[in-house]
N, C-alpha and C positions, 0 to 999 in steps of 0.2 A: 504494500500500500504506500502511495506517495506520502511524504510528510513535509511540513513547512521547513524552510531553510533554518539553519541553526542560529543561535544567538550571536555567534561570531561573524555571521554574514549580515552586513547592514542593509543588503538590498531589499529584504522583505519590508522593513519599516519604511524605507525610502519609496518603494513602489506604492505602499498604502497611502502615504502622505501625498505623493504626486497625483495619484488618481483622485484622492479626496479634493485636492485643490483644483484639479481640472474640472471637477463637477461643481465647484463652488460651495462645497459642504464645509461647515465648521466641525470641529471635533465633537461638539455636543450633538449636532444633527446626525452625524454618522453613528455616534453611540446610541442615539435614540432608535435608529433603524436597526442596528446590530444587537441591541440589548446588552451593551457593555458600559462600564464606567469610563468617564473621561480620563481619570488618572491612569487606568490600565492601558487604554488605547494610546495615550501619550507615551507611555513607556515602550509600547510596541513600536511606535513610529520612530522613537529615538534609539531603537536597538537594545533596550534594557530589559525587554521581556519577549519571550517567544510563545505565540499562541498555539494551542492544540489545533489539530486539524478541524475539529468541530467549531472552535472559535473563529478560525480563519474562514470557514465556510460562512459564518454569520457576517463577518466583515466583508467578504466577497459579495454577499447578497446586498448589503447596504451600498456597496460601490457599483452594483449592477454589472459585475463580471463573474466569470466562472472561476473555480479553483485553479484551473490551468493557467490563468493570468499570472499566478504567483509561483506555481511549481512546475509548469510544463517547460520543456526545452524546445524552442521553435526550430523547425526544420527549414533548410533553404527553400525547399519546394513550396512551403507555406506562403512565401513572399512573392511567388511568381504569378503574374496576371498575363493573359493573352489578349491581343488585339481582337476585338469582335466577340470575345467570350465573357467580358465583364458585364454583370447585370447593371442596368440603369435604374436609378431611383430618384425621387424628388421629395422635397420637404412639404409639409402641409402649407397650402396657400401659395405655393410657388410652382411655376411651370418650367423652371430650369431643370434640366436633367443632369445628374451627377454620376460619375463612374469612379469608384474607389481604386486608387493606384497603390497607396501605401498599405503596409501590413500592420496588424496590431500584435505586438509582442511585448513582454515585460521590459520596461525601460525605454520603449520607443518614444522619441521626442517629436517626430514629424508626422503630419498628416498630408496626404497628397490626393487631389481629385482632378478629374477632367470635368469641366463645366461646359455644358451646351446652353448658351444664353440666347433666348429668342429675341427677335427684333422689337424695338420700342419699349424696352423694360429698363427700369432704373432702381437702384438700391437706396435705402435710407443711409444717412451718415452714421457711422459707428466708430467707436474706439475701444480698445481692449488691451490686455497684456499680450506679450508675444510678438511675433513678426510674421510677415507674409512675403511670398514671392509669386508674382503672376507672370506667365509667359503666354503670349498670344499665338495660338496655333492657326486660327482661321478668323477672318473678319476684322472688325475694328471695335475697340472699346474706348470710351471716354472715362478717364479716371481722375477724380478729384482727390487731392492729397494735401492736407494742411492749407487749404485755400488755393492751391495751384491746380491747374487743369492740364492733363496730359492726354493726347490722342495717341493711343497705342494700336499699331497694326501688326500684321503677321510678322513674327520674328522679333518683335519688341518685348522687353521685360521690365519689370519694376520690383524692387526689393525695398521694403519699408517696415518701420516699427508700427505695430498695431495701436500704440498709444497716440499716434498721429491721426486725427479725425480723417476718415476716408469714405468714399463712396464711388460707385462706378455704374455705367449704363451702356446699353447698346442702342445707339441712336440711328442705326442703319436699318435697312429693310431685309437684311439677311442674318441668319443665325451665326453667332460668334462662338468660337471654341477656345477655352482658356485652360492652361495647365496651372493649377493653384497648389502651392506648397506652403505650409505654415506650421506653427507650433500650437495650434488649437484644432479641435475636432468639430466638424460640422454635425456629428451625430450624437454628441453628448446630450443627455436628456435633462439633467437636474441643474438648473441655474447656470449652465455653461453658455459662453458666448458662441453664437453661431456665425457662420459666414453671412454676409448681408443677404437677406431673402429679397427676392425681386418682386416688385409691385409695379403696376402700370405707371409709366411716367405721367405726371400731371401736366395740365395744359400750359402752366406758366413756366415750364422748363426747369423747375427746381428739382 
């Protein structure tokens, strides 16, 4: 039977803390979900206590991951995606299609998606922790970053801090395709920052 990493291995606590912060959960909120005390979970995160497999399962449930997130060893093939074989998905209220490029494994820092952005759509202005890189594969995107406006076409890229207010839109009549890479996940469900969801551009051009 697999078991949690030992007390001498600090990765377990770091993985718990990282996932908790990615989800925007406080220690108290995670403890409420997992049925643990704040003091104990704090010790686990600092590598001063090692949870049993059952307790780790409670923590995993609160973090909305499986036990494998902490104890499984990723295989190279798990990170492979094939052109034309990646499932497409969309977020509620958005007609953008996403394809996941990045793999999820313990300690992974980056998320990566292909975005198919329909014409005439614009995002709200957002800011958040982390950083982003966008690379235009097809079409044209208008990116606003810290008050500056950039017109990005095929082959152009932009790397920026998420703390800088930013938004983007497809003001053309054709679908644009963007390769997006960053240190946040579009699929986190609890209090996490999402990629700007696209809403129809309003008539005053804002």
